[in-house]
Each structure stands twice: as C-alpha cells, then as structure tokens.
Backbone as numpy.savetxt, mean C-alpha at the origin, in Angstrom:
# Nx Ny Nz CAx CAy CAz Cx Cy Cz
-13.68 11.96 -7.99 -14.48 13.17 -7.99 -13.64 14.44 -7.99
-12.33 14.26 -8.17 -11.45 15.43 -8.22 -11.76 16.29 -9.44
-12.27 15.67 -10.50 -12.51 16.42 -11.74 -13.80 17.24 -11.68
-14.62 17.02 -10.65 -15.91 17.71 -10.58 -15.79 19.09 -9.95
-16.59 20.00 -10.44 -16.71 21.31 -9.82 -17.74 21.23 -8.69
-17.65 22.11 -7.70 -18.67 22.11 -6.65 -20.08 22.18 -7.18
-20.29 22.89 -8.29 -21.64 23.02 -8.85 -22.16 21.70 -9.42
-21.26 20.71 -9.60 -21.70 19.41 -10.09 -22.39 18.59 -9.00
-22.28 19.03 -7.72 -22.93 18.33 -6.62 -24.36 18.85 -6.46
-25.31 17.93 -6.44 -26.71 18.27 -6.21 -27.06 17.87 -4.78
-27.35 18.85 -3.94 -27.64 18.58 -2.54 -29.05 18.03 -2.37
-29.18 17.10 -1.46 -30.48 16.50 -1.14 -30.87 16.87 0.28
-32.17 16.93 0.57 -32.61 17.30 1.92 -32.39 16.19 2.95
-32.06 14.98 2.49 -31.84 13.86 3.42 -30.44 13.96 4.01
-30.35 14.51 5.23 -29.07 14.62 5.93 -29.36 14.80 7.41
-28.48 14.27 8.24 -28.66 14.42 9.69 -27.50 13.77 10.42
-27.31 14.18 11.66 -26.49 13.44 12.61 -27.47 12.92 13.66
-27.50 11.61 13.85 -28.51 11.01 14.72 -27.88 10.10 15.77
-28.50 10.08 16.94 -28.19 9.12 17.99 -29.24 8.03 17.88
-28.87 6.90 17.36 -29.84 5.85 17.05 -30.44 5.24 18.32
-31.73 4.98 18.26 -32.41 4.30 19.36 -31.95 2.85 19.43
-32.06 2.23 20.61 -31.60 0.83 20.74 -32.23 -0.12 19.72
-33.49 0.12 19.33 -34.14 -0.78 18.39 -33.97 -0.35 16.93
-33.03 0.59 16.69 -32.79 1.08 15.32 -32.34 -0.06 14.42
-32.84 -0.03 13.21 -32.43 -1.01 12.19 -32.65 -0.38 10.82
-31.65 -0.54 9.95 -31.79 -0.04 8.58 -32.13 -1.24 7.71
-33.41 -1.35 7.38 -33.87 -2.48 6.59 -33.50 -2.30 5.12
-33.34 -3.42 4.46 -33.03 -3.39 3.04 -34.17 -2.73 2.28
-33.83 -1.84 1.36 -34.83 -1.11 0.59 -35.50 -2.03 -0.43
-36.71 -1.66 -0.80 -37.38 -2.37 -1.90 -36.68 -2.10 -3.22
-36.07 -0.91 -3.30 -35.35 -0.54 -4.52 -33.93 -0.11 -4.12
-32.96 -0.29 -5.02 -31.58 0.09 -4.69 -31.44 1.59 -4.38
-30.31 1.94 -3.83 -30.01 3.33 -3.48 -30.21 4.24 -4.69
-31.01 5.32 -4.57 -31.29 6.17 -5.72 -30.22 7.22 -5.99
-29.38 7.51 -4.96 -28.36 8.55 -5.13 -27.16 8.19 -4.26
-26.26 9.13 -4.08 -25.09 8.91 -3.23 -25.44 9.18 -1.77
-24.83 8.40 -0.87 -25.08 8.58 0.56 -23.75 8.44 1.29
-23.30 9.55 1.87 -22.09 9.52 2.70 -22.52 9.16 4.12
-22.00 8.07 4.64 -22.48 7.49 5.89 -21.27 7.34 6.82
-21.30 8.04 7.96 -20.13 8.05 8.87 -20.57 7.68 10.28
-19.81 6.79 10.92 -20.11 6.35 12.28 -19.20 7.09 13.27
-19.82 7.87 14.14 -19.07 8.61 15.17 -18.74 7.70 16.36
-19.68 6.82 16.69 -19.46 5.91 17.81 -20.47 4.77 17.70
-20.29 3.76 18.56 -21.17 2.60 18.54 -20.54 1.46 17.76
-21.27 0.37 17.67 -20.78 -0.79 16.92 -21.96 -1.53 16.30
-21.70 -2.15 15.18 -22.76 -2.87 14.50 -22.26 -3.47 13.20
-23.19 -3.77 12.32 -22.87 -4.40 11.05 -23.59 -3.67 9.93
-22.84 -3.37 8.88 -23.42 -2.80 7.66 -23.26 -3.84 6.56
-24.33 -4.07 5.82 -24.28 -5.00 4.68 -24.42 -4.18 3.41
-23.40 -4.23 2.58 -23.38 -3.49 1.32 -23.25 -4.49 0.18
-24.29 -4.55 -0.64 -24.30 -5.47 -1.78 -23.91 -6.89 -1.36
-24.53 -7.34 -0.25 -24.39 -8.69 0.30 -23.06 -8.93 1.01
-22.21 -7.90 1.12 -20.95 -8.03 1.86 -21.10 -7.36 3.22
-20.76 -8.10 4.29 -20.93 -7.58 5.65 -19.66 -6.90 6.14
-19.83 -5.80 6.86 -18.73 -5.06 7.47 -19.04 -4.88 8.95
-18.12 -5.30 9.80 -18.21 -4.97 11.22 -17.69 -3.55 11.38
-18.53 -2.66 11.89 -18.16 -1.25 11.89 -18.22 -0.67 13.29
-17.47 0.42 13.45 -17.44 1.15 14.71 -16.98 2.57 14.43
-16.47 3.22 15.45 -16.04 4.61 15.34 -15.03 4.79 14.21
-15.26 5.81 13.38 -14.32 6.15 12.31 -14.57 5.43 11.01
-15.56 4.54 10.96 -15.88 3.86 9.70 -16.72 4.78 8.82
-16.36 4.80 7.57 -17.06 5.68 6.62 -17.43 4.89 5.37
-18.65 5.08 4.90 -19.13 4.45 3.68 -19.55 5.53 2.69
-19.32 5.26 1.43 -19.91 6.07 0.37 -20.77 5.14 -0.47
-22.06 5.15 -0.21 -22.99 4.33 -0.98 -23.29 5.04 -2.29
-23.35 4.26 -3.36 -23.54 4.82 -4.69 -24.90 4.40 -5.25
-25.40 5.11 -6.25 -26.67 4.72 -6.86 -26.62 3.26 -7.32
-27.67 2.53 -6.97 -27.74 1.12 -7.35 -27.30 0.17 -6.26
-26.69 0.69 -5.18 -26.25 -0.17 -4.08 -27.44 -0.69 -3.28
-27.28 -1.91 -2.76 -28.23 -2.47 -1.81 -27.60 -2.41 -0.43
-28.29 -1.80 0.52 -27.72 -1.57 1.85 -28.71 -1.95 2.95
-28.14 -2.38 4.06 -28.90 -2.60 5.28 -27.91 -2.58 6.44
-28.42 -2.34 7.66 -27.54 -2.24 8.81 -28.29 -2.50 10.09
-27.55 -3.01 11.09 -28.06 -3.14 12.45 -26.94 -2.70 13.39
-27.28 -2.41 14.65 -26.25 -2.05 15.61 -26.49 -2.78 16.92
-25.51 -2.68 17.80 -25.61 -3.28 19.13 -26.45 -2.35 20.02
-27.60 -2.80 20.50 -28.45 -1.92 21.32 -27.74 -1.43 22.59
-26.73 -2.21 23.04 -25.97 -1.80 24.21 -24.91 -0.75 23.88
-24.59 -0.62 22.59 -23.61 0.36 22.14 -24.09 0.93 20.81
-25.15 1.73 20.87 -25.82 2.15 19.63 -25.00 3.13 18.80
-25.34 3.18 17.54 -24.67 4.08 16.60 -24.99 5.54 16.90
-23.98 6.38 16.73 -24.17 7.81 16.48 -23.59 8.01 15.09
-24.40 8.48 14.17 -23.95 8.53 12.78 -24.44 9.77 12.06
-23.73 10.09 11.00 -24.13 11.16 10.09 -24.35 10.57 8.71
-25.44 10.98 8.07 -25.64 10.59 6.68 -25.94 11.84 5.86
-25.40 11.86 4.67 -25.60 12.99 3.75 -25.88 12.43 2.36
-27.06 12.68 1.86 -27.41 12.25 0.50 -27.11 13.38 -0.49
-26.63 12.99 -1.65 -26.39 13.97 -2.70 -26.39 13.25 -4.05
-26.39 14.02 -5.09 -26.32 13.46 -6.43 -25.29 14.26 -7.23
-25.03 13.82 -8.45 -24.02 14.47 -9.28 -24.59 14.78 -10.65
-24.21 15.92 -11.18 -24.66 16.32 -12.51 -23.91 15.52 -13.56
-22.59 15.39 -13.37 -21.74 14.70 -14.34 -21.16 13.42 -13.74
-20.82 12.50 -14.61 -20.24 11.23 -14.17 -18.81 11.47 -13.70
-18.48 11.07 -12.47 -17.11 11.28 -11.97 -16.14 10.26 -12.56
-14.90 10.70 -12.79 -13.87 9.78 -13.28 -13.24 8.98 -12.14
-13.25 9.56 -10.95 -12.60 8.93 -9.81 -13.53 9.02 -8.61
-13.89 7.86 -8.05 -14.81 7.81 -6.92 -14.10 7.17 -5.73
-14.24 7.74 -4.53 -13.66 7.08 -3.34 -14.23 5.68 -3.17
-13.46 4.82 -2.51 -13.92 3.47 -2.25 -15.18 3.46 -1.41
-15.89 2.35 -1.44 -17.17 2.28 -0.75 -17.03 2.25 0.76
-15.87 1.81 1.29 -15.70 1.71 2.74 -14.26 1.95 3.12
-14.07 2.65 4.21 -12.73 2.79 4.77 -12.84 3.22 6.23
-11.79 2.94 6.99 -11.66 3.44 8.35 -10.72 4.63 8.28
-11.18 5.78 8.66 -10.41 7.01 8.47 -9.18 7.04 9.37
-8.04 7.35 8.76 -6.81 7.50 9.53 -6.77 8.86 10.22
-7.38 9.85 9.59 -7.41 11.21 10.13 -8.85 11.68 10.23
-9.58 11.26 11.28 -11.01 11.58 11.34 -11.32 13.00 11.79
-10.37 13.69 12.43 -10.69 14.97 13.07 -11.14 16.01 12.05
-10.35 16.22 11.01 -10.73 17.23 10.02 -11.96 16.79 9.25
-12.10 15.49 9.01 -13.27 14.97 8.31 -14.53 15.22 9.15
-14.45 14.92 10.44 -15.60 15.13 11.32 -15.97 16.60 11.42
-14.97 17.47 11.39 -15.24 18.91 11.43 -16.03 19.35 10.20
-15.67 18.80 9.04 -16.40 19.13 7.81 -17.83 18.60 7.86
-17.99 17.37 8.36 -19.33 16.80 8.49 -20.22 17.66 9.38
-19.67 18.04 10.53 -20.45 18.86 11.48 -20.82 20.19 10.86
-19.89 20.79 10.15 -20.16 22.07 9.51 -21.27 21.93 8.48
-21.23 20.87 7.70 -22.24 20.65 6.66 -23.63 20.52 7.29
-23.76 19.68 8.31 -25.06 19.46 8.94 -25.58 20.75 9.57
-24.69 21.51 10.23 -25.12 22.76 10.87 -25.64 23.77 9.87
-25.10 23.76 8.66 -25.55 24.70 7.64 -27.04 24.61 7.39
-27.59 23.39 7.50 -28.98 23.18 7.11 -29.92 22.96 8.30
-29.37 23.05 9.51 -30.25 22.98 10.69 -31.11 24.23 10.80
-30.53 25.34 10.45 -31.26 26.61 10.40 -30.99 27.24 9.04
-31.84 28.16 8.67 -31.67 28.81 7.38 -30.42 29.68 7.43
-29.41 29.28 6.66 -28.12 29.96 6.68 -27.83 30.59 5.32
-27.41 31.83 5.34 -27.09 32.52 4.10 -25.95 31.80 3.38
-26.15 31.52 2.09 -25.10 30.87 1.29 -24.90 29.40 1.60
-25.89 28.78 2.27 -25.72 27.40 2.71 -25.48 26.44 1.55
-26.20 26.60 0.47 -26.07 25.65 -0.64 -24.70 25.75 -1.29
-24.23 26.98 -1.48 -22.91 27.16 -2.09 -21.83 26.56 -1.19
-21.90 26.87 0.11 -20.90 26.34 1.03 -21.03 24.83 1.16
-22.26 24.33 1.16 -22.47 22.88 1.26 -21.81 22.14 0.12
-21.90 22.67 -1.09 -21.27 22.03 -2.24 -19.74 22.04 -2.10
-19.22 23.14 -1.59 -17.77 23.22 -1.36 -17.33 22.19 -0.32
-18.13 22.04 0.75 -17.77 21.09 1.80 -17.85 19.65 1.28
-18.89 19.35 0.49 -18.98 18.01 -0.09 -17.77 17.69 -0.95
-17.33 18.67 -1.72 -16.13 18.47 -2.53 -14.92 18.20 -1.64
-14.79 18.95 -0.53 -13.69 18.73 0.40 -13.76 17.34 1.04
-14.96 16.90 1.38 -15.13 15.57 1.97 -14.67 14.49 1.00
-15.03 14.64 -0.27 -14.61 13.65 -1.27 -13.09 13.68 -1.47
-12.52 14.88 -1.47 -11.06 15.00 -1.59 -10.38 14.32 -0.41
-10.93 14.50 0.78 -10.36 13.88 1.98 -10.33 12.36 1.82
-11.41 11.77 1.37 -11.46 10.31 1.19 -10.47 9.84 0.13
-10.43 10.57 -0.98 -9.50 10.20 -2.05 -8.05 10.35 -1.60
-7.77 11.40 -0.82 -6.40 11.62 -0.34 -5.96 10.48 0.58
-6.87 10.04 1.47 -6.52 8.93 2.36 -6.24 7.66 1.56
-7.04 7.43 0.52 -6.80 6.26 -0.32 -5.45 6.35 -1.02
-5.13 7.55 -1.52 -3.85 7.74 -2.22 -2.68 7.52 -1.27
-2.77 8.10 -0.07 -1.68 7.95 0.91 -1.52 6.50 1.33
-2.65 5.81 1.50 -2.60 4.40 1.87 -1.94 3.58 0.79
-2.29 3.87 -0.46 -1.69 3.17 -1.59 -0.19 3.44 -1.66
0.19 4.72 -1.43 1.60 5.07 -1.44 2.35 4.37 -0.33
1.73 4.30 0.85 2.36 3.61 1.98 2.57 2.14 1.66
1.58 1.52 1.01 1.70 0.11 0.65 2.83 -0.09 -0.35
2.96 0.85 -1.30 4.04 0.76 -2.27 5.39 0.91 -1.58
5.47 1.83 -0.62 6.73 2.03 0.11 7.10 0.77 0.90
6.11 0.16 1.55 6.36 -1.07 2.31 6.82 -2.18 1.37
6.15 -2.29 0.22 6.52 -3.31 -0.76 7.94 -3.09 -1.26
8.32 -1.83 -1.50 9.67 -1.51 -1.97 10.71 -1.85 -0.92
10.40 -1.55 0.35 11.35 -1.87 1.42 11.53 -3.37 1.57
10.44 -4.10 1.46 10.53 -5.56 1.57 11.34 -6.15 0.42
11.14 -5.60 -0.78 11.91 -6.08 -1.93 13.39 -5.80 -1.73
13.71 -4.58 -1.26 15.12 -4.23 -1.02 15.74 -5.14 0.03
14.98 -5.45 1.08 15.48 -6.36 2.12 15.75 -7.74 1.54
14.86 -8.22 0.69 15.03 -9.53 0.07 16.28 -9.57 -0.80
16.47 -8.53 -1.61 17.64 -8.48 -2.49 18.93 -8.41 -1.67
18.93 -7.62 -0.60 20.14 -7.52 0.23 20.42 -8.83 0.96
19.37 -9.54 1.33 19.56 -10.85 1.95 20.22 -11.82 0.96
19.81 -11.76 -0.30 20.43 -12.60 -1.33 21.89 -12.21 -1.54
22.14 -10.90 -1.57 23.52 -10.43 -1.73 24.38 -10.89 -0.57
23.85 -10.83 0.64 24.59 -11.29 1.81 24.83 -12.80 1.75
23.84 -13.54 1.24 23.99 -14.99 1.10 25.14 -15.30 0.14
25.20 -14.57 -0.97 26.30 -14.77 -1.92 27.64 -14.47 -1.25
27.67 -13.38 -0.51 28.89 -12.96 0.17 29.35 -14.01 1.18
28.39 -14.63 1.90 28.74 -15.62 2.91 29.05 -16.98 2.31
28.58 -17.24 1.10 28.80 -18.54 0.45 29.31 -18.34 -0.98
30.47 -17.71 -1.14 30.95 -17.39 -2.49 31.34 -18.60 -3.32
31.62 -19.74 -2.66 32.06 -20.91 -3.39 30.93 -21.74 -3.99
29.68 -21.41 -3.67 28.56 -22.17 -4.22 28.34 -21.82 -5.69
27.78 -22.74 -6.45 27.56 -22.49 -7.90 26.32 -21.62 -8.13
26.42 -20.35 -7.76 25.29 -19.44 -7.87 24.93 -19.17 -9.34
23.64 -19.19 -9.60 23.13 -18.79 -10.92 21.97 -17.82 -10.70
21.67 -17.07 -11.75 20.52 -16.16 -11.66 19.26 -16.95 -11.36
19.13 -18.11 -11.98 17.94 -18.94 -11.79 17.79 -19.38 -10.34
18.88 -19.88 -9.73 18.80 -20.38 -8.36 18.57 -19.25 -7.36
19.20 -18.10 -7.60 19.06 -16.97 -6.68 17.68 -16.33 -6.80
17.16 -16.24 -8.02 15.82 -15.70 -8.23 14.78 -16.60 -7.58
14.99 -17.90 -7.67 14.07 -18.85 -7.03 14.12 -18.68 -5.51
15.33 -18.46 -4.98 15.48 -18.24 -3.55 14.73 -16.98 -3.11
14.70 -15.97 -3.97 14.02 -14.70 -3.65 12.53 -14.74 -4.01
12.07 -15.83 -4.63 10.67 -15.96 -5.08 10.30 -14.87 -6.08
11.23 -14.61 -7.00 11.01 -13.62 -8.05 11.34 -14.24 -9.40
10.82 -13.64 -10.46 11.20 -14.10 -11.80 12.66 -13.73 -12.05
13.30 -14.46 -12.92 14.73 -14.21 -13.20 14.95 -12.79 -13.72
14.11 -12.36 -14.64 14.29 -11.04 -15.24 14.10 -9.93 -14.20
13.02 -10.04 -13.43 12.75 -9.01 -12.42 13.82 -9.01 -11.34
14.25 -10.20 -10.93 15.31 -10.31 -9.92 16.59 -9.65 -10.43
16.97 -9.93 -11.66 18.20 -9.37 -12.22 18.13 -7.84 -12.27
16.97 -7.32 -12.70 16.80 -5.86 -12.78 16.93 -5.22 -11.41
16.21 -5.77 -10.42 16.21 -5.17 -9.09 17.54 -5.37 -8.38
18.22 -6.47 -8.63 19.53 -6.71 -8.02 20.52 -5.64 -8.49
20.53 -5.38 -9.78 21.43 -4.35 -10.33 21.06 -2.98 -9.78
19.78 -2.70 -9.68 19.32 -1.40 -9.20 19.68 -1.18 -7.73
19.53 -2.20 -6.90 19.71 -2.06 -5.45 21.16 -2.27 -5.03
21.82 -3.26 -5.61 23.20 -3.61 -5.19 24.24 -2.84 -5.99
23.90 -2.48 -7.22 24.86 -1.72 -8.04 25.74 -2.60 -8.91
25.53 -3.89 -8.89 26.26 -4.85 -9.73 25.25 -5.77 -10.40
25.64 -6.32 -11.54 24.85 -7.42 -12.07 25.06 -8.62 -11.14
24.17 -9.59 -11.24 24.31 -10.77 -10.38 25.64 -11.45 -10.64
25.98 -11.64 -11.91 27.21 -12.34 -12.26 28.44 -11.60 -11.74
28.48 -10.28 -11.93 29.67 -9.53 -11.50 29.77 -9.51 -9.97
28.64 -9.52 -9.29 28.67 -9.53 -7.82 29.17 -10.86 -7.30
28.76 -11.95 -7.93 29.26 -13.27 -7.52 30.77 -13.33 -7.68
31.27 -12.86 -8.83 32.72 -12.86 -9.06 33.41 -11.95 -8.05
32.85 -10.78 -7.82 33.41 -9.84 -6.85 33.56 -10.49 -5.48
32.51 -11.19 -5.04 32.55 -11.83 -3.72 33.57 -12.97 -3.68
33.70 -13.70 -4.78 34.67 -14.79 -4.82 36.10 -14.25 -4.77
36.36 -13.18 -5.49 37.72 -12.63 -5.50 38.06 -12.01 -4.14
37.11 -11.35 -3.51 37.35 -10.80 -2.17 37.64 -11.92 -1.18
36.91 -13.03 -1.29 37.18 -14.15 -0.39 38.52 -14.80 -0.74
38.87 -14.84 -2.01 40.17 -15.41 -2.42 41.30 -14.60 -1.82
41.18 -13.28 -1.86 42.21 -12.43 -1.25 42.38 -12.76 0.23
41.26 -12.94 0.92 41.32 -13.27 2.34 41.99 -14.62 2.56
41.58 -15.62 1.78 42.14 -16.96 1.95 43.65 -16.98 1.69
44.07 -16.30 0.62 45.49 -16.29 0.27 46.32 -15.52 1.28
45.74 -14.48 1.83 46.51 -13.61 2.73 46.56 -14.15 4.15
45.49 -14.79 4.62 45.41 -15.13 6.04 45.43 -16.63 6.36
45.09 -17.48 5.39 44.96 -18.90 5.75 46.11 -19.77 5.30
46.96 -19.26 4.43 48.10 -20.06 3.96 47.75 -21.03 2.86
46.51 -20.94 2.32 46.16 -21.82 1.21 46.96 -21.46 -0.04
47.24 -22.47 -0.85 47.89 -22.20 -2.14 46.87 -21.60 -3.09
47.36 -21.08 -4.22 46.46 -20.50 -5.22 45.49 -21.57 -5.72
45.99 -22.77 -5.95 45.13 -23.86 -6.42 44.07 -24.21 -5.39
44.46 -24.29 -4.13 43.52 -24.63 -3.07 42.45 -23.54 -2.91
42.88 -22.31 -2.99 41.92 -21.21 -2.86 40.94 -21.20 -4.03
41.47 -21.45 -5.22 40.61 -21.47 -6.41 39.57 -22.59 -6.30
40.01 -23.77 -5.89 39.09 -24.90 -5.75 38.06 -24.64 -4.66
38.47 -23.99 -3.58 37.55 -23.70 -2.48 36.44 -22.76 -2.92
36.71 -21.98 -3.94 35.72 -21.00 -4.40 35.02 -21.45 -5.68
35.15 -22.74 -6.01 34.38 -23.30 -7.11 35.04 -23.21 -8.47
36.28 -22.74 -8.53 36.98 -22.66 -9.80 37.65 -24.00 -10.10
37.45 -24.50 -11.31 38.13 -25.72 -11.74 39.23 -25.41 -12.74
39.20 -24.20 -13.26 40.22 -23.76 -14.22 41.11 -22.73 -13.54
42.31 -23.10 -13.20 43.21 -22.21 -12.45 43.57 -20.96 -13.25
43.72 -21.11 -14.57 44.08 -19.95 -15.40 42.92 -18.95 -15.45
41.71 -19.48 -15.53 40.53 -18.60 -15.54 40.43 -17.85 -14.21
40.68 -18.54 -13.12 40.67 -17.89 -11.80 41.71 -16.78 -11.74
42.90 -17.08 -12.23 43.99 -16.10 -12.18 43.65 -14.86 -13.01
43.04 -15.08 -14.19 42.65 -13.94 -15.04 41.61 -13.07 -14.34
40.59 -13.69 -13.76 39.56 -12.93 -13.05 40.15 -12.20 -11.85
41.03 -12.86 -11.14 41.64 -12.27 -9.96 42.41 -11.00 -10.34
43.21 -11.10 -11.42 43.99 -9.94 -11.86 43.08 -8.84 -12.40
41.99 -9.25 -13.07 41.06 -8.26 -13.62 40.43 -7.43 -12.51
40.14 -8.05 -11.36 39.48 -7.35 -10.26 40.44 -6.67 -9.30
41.67 -7.20 -9.17 42.59 -6.66 -8.17 43.81 -5.96 -8.77
44.08 -6.24 -10.04 45.26 -5.66 -10.67 46.53 -6.43 -10.36
46.40 -7.54 -9.64 47.58 -8.36 -9.29 47.29 -9.81 -9.59
48.38 -10.59 -9.73 48.25 -12.04 -9.85 48.02 -12.62 -8.44
47.26 -13.72 -8.34 47.01 -14.30 -7.02 48.30 -14.74 -6.33
49.30 -15.10 -7.09 50.56 -15.56 -6.48 51.29 -14.42 -5.77
50.94 -13.19 -6.11 51.59 -12.03 -5.48 51.04 -11.76 -4.08
49.90 -12.34 -3.76 49.28 -12.08 -2.46 49.97 -12.85 -1.35
50.45 -14.05 -1.65 51.02 -14.91 -0.63 52.46 -14.49 -0.30
C-alpha cells in the first residue's frame, strides 16, 4: 500500500475500541468480509480463525482482514479481549499489502496511531476524514516496515550462519590438510551445492577452495619441516602428496624456497 495516496483510502463508519464482554464471540459471517478490517488486540487472549487457519492471539497481535476473507473469533472469558477494529476500503488496487497477521515488535507508536484514529471520530472533529486517511496510510506503512525489517533480519541471520559454516569448513581444512579434500566432499559437508559453496568460499575466505587447500598444506609442511625433523619425503607423504617433485614445485611457488632449505 506504499503506492497509494491517502485519498485512495475510503473510510468506513465501522470502527471502535471495545472491551469485550465475557460472552463475546465473533461468529462466522454468512458472506465473506466485504472490505478491509484492521484488527488489533490490546490485551486478553483467544483464538482468531482466518480462512480456516487458527491463530492463538494475545496482546500485540494485529490482523489485516481483506475483502473475501472468512473470519471468526472467540476469547477467554477470564481474560477477555480489548481490541480495536477499523474498516476501510480502497479506490485503487494496492501493489503491496501487509501480511494478514503479525505480532508487532514496536506496538507503542502503532497503538498511538490507532488511538488517534478512533478519537477523531468519537466526536465531530474538524478535518477528521483527511487526518484519518493520513493515519490509515501511516498504519499500513508501519506494518509494511515491520515486515521489511523482519525479512532483513532473517537475511542477516542467514548470512551469518552461512559465513559460520564456510569458516568451519576452512578451519576443518586447516586442521586436516593431509586429507584428500575436494570441492564435492567439502560442499557435501557444508550441505550446499558445489557451485554455491565454491562461490561463497571464495567470497568469505578470499581463496578458491583448491588454492586454500594447497595453502594449508604448504603452511603445515613448513611447520613439519621446521619443528618435527621430518624429511621432505615424509612431510610430503604426511600431507597427501605422492609426487615429491610436484610437492616441491608447489612449496616453492607458495614460499619462494625449496622445501630442503627449511631443514
């Protein structure tokens, strides 16, 4: 609804903040919802059924019922609902509509807007319709913003988890440089496709998988030759090399020295 102008909102007289009686029940309509209904629970607990899907609801739950929806609700008589409902319609079809249900992360400013809207029409207020349309637009923006932030947060969490997975694989290579690592085996370990794993590994670690494996092997070879007294042949075999000349070429390529110079 970001694309709509305030004048695209058609206000309806059906609006109120109510303290529901213990025997309150919202029975299913004979006909589906004829317009939009913003439904917010200030307190209490109960169940809302929207298009045959049940929601356990309480403080901070917000619904946006749309034309054609089937709705019904009950509450706990020992903890009855206090709720606000605002019916409205739209002149033009919106390109973006808030989700049908959410628990508000930031209810304070939303509740302030709701209260302001209802107060506008409790008594005859100058400019009420114009301001009401502006407030409805703000309420829709608030819902869309929360959805956007939630989606962004989920993406950030997913990105952090991916980075952790890739770094764990890099650490595994570093701790086990002599194993016959392949892109296929490492991608399987990370539960990712080979192509996606290779792309993200290069992006996060700064090396291709192959170059990082070689890098870790040569770093371990330097350590073995310098501190353990292993021969060049023994060090090469310990790190999975069967061709001593190939090992020597890679070692010099990465360190600028022959492995025999380290001992």
